[in-house]
C-alpha positions in Angstrom: -32.4 -72.6 77.5 -30.0 -70.7 75.6 -32.2 -68.5 72.7 -28.8 -68.6 70.5 -29.4 -72.4 70.3 -32.7 -71.9 68.4 -31.2 -69.2 66.5 -28.1 -71.3 65.3 -30.5 -74.0 64.4 -32.4 -72.2 61.8 -29.3 -70.8 59.9 -28.0 -72.9 57.4 -24.2 -70.9 57.4 -23.6 -72.2 61.3 -22.9 -75.5 62.1 -22.7 -77.4 65.7 -19.3 -78.5 64.8 -15.8 -77.3 64.4 -13.8 -79.1 62.4 -9.9 -79.9 61.7 -8.7 -80.9 58.4 -5.6 -83.1 57.6 -3.1 -82.5 54.6 0.1 -83.5 53.3 1.2 -86.4 51.0 -1.0 -88.6 53.3 -4.2 -86.9 54.4 -6.2 -90.3 55.0 -3.2 -92.2 57.0 -2.3 -88.7 59.0 -6.2 -89.1 60.3 -5.9 -92.7 60.8 -2.9 -91.9 63.3 -5.1 -89.0 64.9 -8.1 -91.3 66.0 -5.6 -93.9 66.9 -3.8 -91.5 69.4 -6.8 -89.3 70.0 -4.6 -86.7 69.7 -4.0 -83.2 68.0 -0.7 -81.8 67.5 1.1 -78.5 66.4 4.2 -76.8 66.6 2.7 -73.6 66.0 1.2 -73.0 69.5 -2.3 -73.6 69.0 -4.9 -76.5 67.6 -6.9 -74.9 64.3 -10.6 -75.7 63.2 -13.1 -74.2 60.9 -17.4 -73.3 61.7 -17.8 -73.6 57.9 -20.5 -76.1 57.7 -19.6 -79.1 56.1 -22.6 -79.2 54.0 -21.7 -76.2 51.7 -17.8 -76.6 51.8 -17.2 -79.1 48.9 -16.8 -76.8 46.4 -14.0 -74.8 48.0 -12.6 -78.5 48.8 -12.8 -79.2 45.2 -10.8 -75.7 44.5 -8.2 -76.0 47.2 -7.7 -79.7 45.8 -7.0 -78.5 42.2 -3.4 -77.3 43.7 -0.3 -79.6 43.7 -0.3 -78.9 47.3 -3.4 -78.5 48.8 -4.3 -76.5 52.1 -6.5 -78.9 53.0 -7.7 -82.5 52.0 -10.9 -83.9 52.4 -10.1 -86.2 55.3 -10.8 -84.5 58.8 -12.5 -84.6 62.4 -15.2 -83.0 63.8 -16.1 -82.1 67.6 -19.3 -80.4 69.0 -18.4 -76.7 68.9 -20.0 -76.1 72.7 -18.0 -79.1 74.0 -14.8 -77.4 72.9 -15.6 -74.3 73.9 -16.9 -75.0 77.6 -14.1 -77.7 78.5 -11.2 -76.7 76.2 -11.4 -73.0 76.0 -11.9 -73.0 72.0 -12.1 -69.2 70.4 -12.4 -67.5 67.5 -9.9 -66.0 65.5 -9.0 -62.3 66.2 -8.1 -61.1 62.6 -5.9 -57.8 62.4 -3.5 -55.5 61.2 -0.1 -54.7 62.7 -2.2 -52.0 65.0 -4.3 -54.5 66.0 -1.8 -56.7 67.1 0.1 -53.9 69.2 -3.3 -54.0 71.0 -4.0 -57.4 71.8 -1.3 -58.2 74.2 1.2 -60.8 74.6 -1.3 -63.4 76.4 -3.8 -64.0 73.1 -1.0 -63.7 70.6 -2.3 -67.5 69.6 -5.4 -66.5 68.8 -4.2 -63.7 66.5 -4.0 -64.0 62.5 -2.8 -60.8 60.0 -5.5 -59.3 57.9 -4.7 -57.5 54.7 -7.3 -57.7 52.1 -4.7 -57.3 49.2 -2.2 -60.0 50.7 -3.2 -62.2 53.7 -7.0 -62.5 53.8 -8.0 -65.9 55.5 -11.2 -64.9 56.8 -13.1 -67.4 54.8 -11.7 -70.1 57.0 -13.7 -69.3 59.9 -11.1 -70.3 62.3 -11.5 -71.1 65.9 -8.4 -72.2 67.7 -7.2 -74.4 71.2 -4.1 -72.8 72.8 -1.2 -75.4 72.8 1.0 -77.5 70.9 -1.1 -80.9 71.6 -5.7 -81.2 71.7 -6.1 -84.8 73.6 -9.3 -85.6 72.7 -10.0 -89.0 74.5 -11.6 -87.6 77.2 -14.8 -86.6 75.2 -17.3 -88.9 74.1 -17.7 -90.8 70.8 -21.1 -89.3 70.8 -19.5 -85.5 70.4 -17.0 -86.5 67.1 -17.7 -87.2 63.7 -15.1 -88.3 61.2 -14.9 -87.1 57.9 -14.0 -88.2 54.4 -14.4 -87.8 50.7 -16.5 -91.0 49.8 -18.4 -93.6 51.4 -16.0 -96.3 51.1 -13.3 -94.2 52.3 -15.2 -93.1 55.4 -15.5 -96.9 56.3 -11.8 -97.9 56.1 -11.6 -95.4 58.6 -14.5 -96.3 61.4 -15.3 -99.3 60.6 -13.6 -102.9 61.7 -13.7 -106.2 61.2 -15.8 -107.9 64.4 -16.0 -111.8 64.8 -19.9 -112.7 64.5 -20.5 -116.3 63.9 -19.1 -119.6 62.5 -20.9 -121.0 59.4 -20.4 -124.5 58.5 -20.3 -125.6 54.5 -20.4 -128.8 53.4 -18.0 -130.3 50.8 -18.0 -133.9 49.6 -19.7 -135.0 53.0 -16.7 -133.2 55.2 -18.0 -130.0 57.3 -15.8 -127.2 57.3 -16.1 -124.0 59.3 -15.9 -120.7 57.6 -15.8 -117.7 60.5 -18.0 -114.7 59.3 -16.9 -111.3 59.9 -19.1 -108.0 60.3 -17.9 -104.6 59.6 -18.5 -102.6 63.0 -18.1 -98.9 63.6 -16.0 -97.6 66.0 -16.7 -93.8 65.2 -19.6 -92.1 63.9 -18.6 -89.9 60.4 -20.2 -88.4 56.9 -18.2 -88.3 53.9 -18.3 -85.1 51.2 -20.4 -87.7 49.0 -23.1 -87.8 51.5 -23.5 -84.3 53.2 -24.2 -82.5 49.7 -27.6 -83.6 50.1 -28.2 -81.9 53.3 -29.7 -78.3 53.3 -27.7 -77.5 56.3 -25.2 -79.3 58.8 -28.3 -79.0 61.5 -29.9 -81.0 59.2 -26.9 -83.5 58.9 -26.1 -84.0 62.4 -29.8 -85.6 63.1 -28.7 -88.4 60.8 -25.2 -88.3 62.3 -27.1 -88.6 65.9 -29.0 -91.7 65.1 -25.6 -93.5 64.3 -24.6 -95.8 66.8 -21.2 -96.9 67.7 -20.6 -100.7 67.4 -23.4 -101.1 65.3 -23.0 -103.1 61.9 -22.3 -100.9 58.8 -23.5 -102.4 55.7 
């Protein structure tokens, strides 16, 4: 067993997930499209993620949300970190100045992010990237993916669909009328920011997420 797995599970500042958050005028609609297509797209030559734990990011997103055009929204998708590393070559960003950039070489340009503590410091993002303009995650098991939304109701809109369950019959003035009964069936695992603040760490949170079952009824 890799000893780092045990060490990671004991640190509140680490997460078993890498997260990608949406932005723009319709971040919820953007995430809905991502889930339908099972793809992330970018024109920059790489797809961005953050390893910052969800359970300790609520204050950050409240701050980002105070701007007219927030950098990121509370809508996003998380993937098992180890899956992205092993199967899709996800790598941490290399932060540095222009001298560092000259030493990196063209093959690693997609991992480089400028660092200037006075004008351009995004190290707080704790960013990871996958090389390419498109990330097709349709081959990843839904057991290794979680959907993120601001509230439980927002989350339900994204991860549940109406599924026919049975026919109920009601009698009115001696006549019987059939009424279809539907249930909300889970299509994705997920967690809301509303719920995440109750966890001490993402490792603790992941235990409850693991217990969610695809196709279970959501109340």
